[in-house]
VOTI-285516 format. One record per residue (C-alpha): x, y, z. Coordinates in steps of 0.001 Angstrom, whole numbers, plus 524288, in hexadecimal, padded with zeros to 5 digits. Example, Ala and Ser with C-alpha at 12.3 -4.5 7.8 and 13.67 -1.06 7.14 Angstrom:
<atoms>
8300C7EE6C81E78;835667FBDC81BE4;
</atoms>
This chain:
<atoms>
D8021A6168247BD;D74FDA65E2250C3;D72C9A5EAB25D69;D673DA558725F03;D5BE8A5A5126789;D5B4AA552827548;D51ABA4A592780E;D4585A4CE828009;D40EBA431F28A1F;D35CBA413F293CD;D3D73A378529C06;D3B60A37572AA9B;D41EEA41BC2B2DB;D4C72A38F72B890;D50F6A343E2AB41;D5E94A38102A6C5;D5BF3A332A29908;D6264A399B28D65;D5F07A379727F2D;D6930A32D627589;D69DAA40B327034;D6A08A498D27C1C;D6542A4A9928A0F;D5672A49FB28A34;D4D91A553328DDB;D437AA536B29884;D35CAA58A4295C8;D2F63A5F552A16C;D2119A62E52A101;D1CD8A6F752A7C2;D0E3FA719A2A8D8;D0878A7E9A2AD4A;CFA46A7FA72B199;CF4ECA8D762B29F;CE9CFA90BA2BBD0;CDD6DA98A92BA39;CE508AA49C2BEB2;CF2C0AA8A52BA63;CF229AA0892ADEF;CFA3FAA42F2A1C1;CF018AAD7229C0F;CF097AB5612A89D;CFF59AB57F2AA61;D07B8AC1B02A8E7;D10DCAC2B829D4B;D1CB6AB9E729EF5;D1676AB07E2A8AE;D124BAA5F529EFF;D1A69A996C29F2B;D1E43A98CB290D2;D1ECBAA79328FBE;D28DBAA85129A99;D30AEA9C9D295D0;D317FAA20B2880F;D3696AAEEB28D4C;D41EBAA79E293BC;D4690AA008287D5;D5033AAA5E282D3;D5793AAA0128FBC;D573CA9B202910E;D5DF2A952228525;D5D05A878B28B36;D4E34A882E28A54;D478DA85E927D41;D3915A873B27A6C;D355EA7A9F27380;D26D6A7D47271A3;D1C12A85CC27750;D1C37A7D7B2839F;D29F4A77902841A;D3715A7CFD28864;D43EBA758228805;D4F33A789529132;D5B56A72F428AB5;D63C0A744D296D1;D59C2A6E7F2A015;D5690A645829586;D481CA656D29854;D3CA4A689928F80;D3176A6F5729683;D23B3A6D3F2916C;D1ACCA77D029713;D0C03A77622962F;D01BBA7FF729C9F;CF349A7E8729FDF;CE7E6A85152A6CB;CE05FA78322A7B3;CDE66A71BC2B50B;CDD12A64152AF27;CE9F5A65862A7DE;CF06AA6A5E2B469;CEB9EA5E732BBCC;CF070A555C2B117;CFDD0A5BC92B190;CFE97A598B2C044;CFC4AA4B272BDB0;D06E6A49FC2B345;D1470A450D2B749;D206FA4D9F2B4F5;D18EAA5A282B245;D1CBCA67292B837;D0F5EA6D152BB46;D0D6AA7B5B2BED6;D00D4A81B92C340;D0166A90652C13F;CF5C9A98142C633;CECADA9B7A2D161;CEE24A92AD2DD5E;CDFEFA95632E146;CE42AA98AC2EF25;CE95CA8ADB2F0CD;CDE5AA831C2EA7F;CE6FDA7F1A2DF0F;CE938A817A2D086;CDD68A87262C990;CDA7AA87A12BB03;CD13AA8F3E2B258;CCF0DA99412A7C5;CD446AA5F02AD2B;CD814AA98829F3A;CC9B8AACB729D2A;CC9E9AB5EC2A8AE;CC149AAC722B030;CC398AB05D2BE47;CB5E1AAC262C285;CB504A9D912BFC7;CB4ADA8FE02C58F;CC292A8E5E2C066;CC717A94112CD68;CC0CEA88852D463;CBD01A7B2A2CF2C;CBDA1A7FF22C124;CB435A825F2B5FB;CB956A769A2AE41;CC204A6AAD2B0B2;CCE0DA72692AC56;CCC01A7DC92B5B3;CCB38A80622C43C;CD321A7C1F2CFF1;CDCBFA71012D181;CDC10A6F292E037;CE8D3A6FA92E7AD;CE5A8A763F2F487;CE2C9A7406302CE;CD4FDA6EF13052B;CD07BA7C2430A76;CD528A89903061D;CD08EA9734309D2;CCDCBAA0572FE5A;CC8E4AAE662FE18;CBA1EAAE8E2FD27;CBAA6AB8AD2F23E;CC1F4AAF1C2E963;CB5AFAA6ED2E6FC;CADE2AB21E2E16C;CB9BCAB7642DA29;CBB83AAAE62D248;CADB7AA57C2D258;CB0A8A970D2D455;CA906A8D872DCD2;CB00DA8D182E9EE;CB01FA81362F2D9;CB047A879C3003D;CB124A818930DBF;CA3EFA82223147C;CA237A84743230A;C9B3BA774F323C5;CA7A4A704D31F5B;CAF42A74CA32B33;CBCEAA7A4732D1C;CC721A730B32500;CD2C4A6C2432B0B;CDF2EA744032BC6;CE70EA6B3A322F0;CDCC7A6CC43184B;CDDCDA7B9931865;CE68CA83EA30FE2;CF16CA8A063183F;CEB59A9790316F9;CDE10A927531B79;CE31CA8A3E326C6;CE4EAA956B330BA;CD6ACA999932EC3;CCFCFA8C7D32F5B;CCBCDA8E0F33D94;CC63AA9B9133B08;CBE76A986432EC1;CB14CA9F2F32E69;CA4DDA9AC83277D;CA062AA4BE31D72;C9380AA6173165A;C97BBAAA52308CF;C9168AB4BD30080;C861EAAF3F2F858;C8D2CAB4382EC3E;C97BEAA9F52EE8E;C8E51A9E762EFA0;C8F00A9B262E0FC;C9DAEA992E2E292;C9CC2A8FB02EE1A;C9D47A81092EBCE;C929BA797D2F2FD;C8CF0A85452F9F1;C80BEA830230218;C7831A8D4330870;C7DF2A90C5315A6;C8BC9A8C22312A7;C96B8A93E4318DC;CA513A930A3151E;CB163A930A31D56;CB995A9F4831BB8;CC3A5AA7EC32244;CC862AB5DF320E8;CD66DAB9F431E2D;CDA0FAC86631D86;CCBFEACBF131A8C;CCA83AC1BC30FBF;CC0A5AB6C8311B0;CC544AA98330D22;CBC99A9D9930B6D;CC17EA8FB330C8C;CC159A87E82FFDD;CC193A79442FDF5;CCE04A77802F5F5;CD6E8A6B9B2F768;CDFE7A62F52EF70;CD92EA55BB2F073;CCB19A51082EF2B;CC738A5EAE2EAD3;CBB77A63432E350;CC4DDA65072D7D0;CC9C2A56E32D7DA;CD022A51602CF9C;CD5DCA5EFB2CDD3;CDD01A5F1B2DAAD;CEA97A5B092DF03;CE6CBA4E392E59D;CDEB4A49312DA2E;CE9CAA4BF62D0B0;CF4EDA424A2CEFF;D000FA4C1A2CFEF;D0B3AA46C72C7C2;D11ABA530C2C261;D1FF3A553D2C5E3;D1EC5A63A72C967;D131FA6B7C2CE42;D1433A7A482CF5C;D089FA81022D5B7;D0B29A8F232D1F1;CFF86A95C72D827;CFF1EA9F392E3A2;D0462A9A432F09F;D038FA8C0B2EC7E;D0E24A880E2F623;D04D1A8BDD30117;CF872A872B2FA53;CFC1DA7A7D2F3AE;D09BBA75CD2F764;D04BBA6F8F3041E;CFA59A681C2FC86;D0368A62D52F208;D0FA8A600D2F9E0;D0AC7A5D38307AC;CFCB2A588E306FB;CFC4AA51F02F9A1;D0AB7A4E4C2FB5D;D0E7EA50AC2ED23;D1CF1A51C52F01C;D2939A52872E80B;D2FB6A457B2E565;D3C4EA45C02DD87;D399FA4C712D095;D2AE3A4C642D27D;D2074A548C2D93D;D26DBA61E72D969;D1DB3A6CE92DD9A;D1EF2A7BC12DE1E;D1673A86832E3B9;D14D1A951D2E55F;D16E9A9BC62F25E;D0DBCAA7842F3C4;D0496AAD832E999;D0B41AAC5A2DC7B;D0AA5AAF812CE0B;D0A00AA7222C1BF;D1758AACF02BEAB;D1D6AAA0AC2C49B;D1990A96A32BA60;D209DA9BEC2AE6E;D2CFAA9E902B648;D2C9EA910D2BC71;D2B58A8A3F2AF4B;D35E8A92A92A92C;D3F46A8FD22B45B;D3D72A81422B210;D3F6EA824F2A36D;D4BACA8AD92A4AA;D526DA82362AEC5;D5F8DA80DF2A7EC;D64F0A74A62AE52;D6442A67342A812;D58DFA609D2AEDC;D529FA56E02A594;D4E0AA4A272ABFC;D5281A4F1B2B943;D4B71A53FA2C54F;D4327A60092C2DB;D46A4A65652D045;D5225A6E292CC2F;D4A66A75022C18B;D3EB1A76862CA86;D4749A7C1E2D547;D4CA2A86182CBB3;D3ECEA895A2C745;D3B29A8C652D567;D472EA94F22D77B;D465DA9C6B2CAB5;D37A7A9E282CB0E;D3845AA3922D8D2;D431BAACC72D4B3;D3A8FAB1C72C997;D2F06AB34C2D2DC;D3768ABB2E2DC4B;D3C34AC3BD2D11E;D2E01AC7752CEBA;D2C7CACA9C2DD3F;D2144AC1082DE51;D1EA1ABC272EC1B;D1E2CAAD972E9CC;D270FAA2572E623;D271DA945D2E139;D29F7A89BD2EB17;
</atoms>
């Protein structure tokens, strides 16, 4: 006589409940938000989340594909429900949803935060690199109030930039991104090329903008921020962050955004809540599919228990895979 299927439950994490038939399975919801750059259409072969997971199934008999978006690990006793989006509004809603494991995979916008758009159309010259061309696109602000960005980037992407004017004065050190901070006392007022004027928010005749030069590259200071921003409610402070895990897999996010989230906004781990992970150094979208796969293939019973052991293994295994590629970054 064949055995009865195991029950599936959405009971709280601390529960040790079992059904009358078999130990219950916990359902964990992984949500992946892809940015305007490095989204699935642009990824190299083998870097997609489901593509990579499916390639692993023959060597992981404990893992069964239940549907196009669900994988069941019979040893871990967890069913993983994986959904993806390129929509900023969906991303924000996921951040506000309890128990979700939320991953942002894409351009960090030099520290300004996750950014969404329609790169699939080849649109490299669009407001999607700034405030967005629709409610579903543009930046979700998660940066220091002031950040220095190469002047050429404005013209390259053609978005309306909110630059720091000379008349506003030198910003306080604690409001400056760590890479800007050493230059704040040597900021110089620049009169920008008239060709850039259409890209400048609130420009008035005679306005000059604070800038500095690093290795021959001129950088202008942008208004950025994480609270009370021009993008609000699409910033960290205006969002009720209730997800269980937040992975910010963009370039150098440990430098750019970790201090905001953990130290300034004080969104800190408490028990089995508020985990957060970052990239050290410029990185690739390679991380996301490996991270998800390492969670799904964690072959230790873990249902209704702390997520910490499986997350710790995901860090270790993902970093090992990054090193094997000789990439110069890691997850922390």
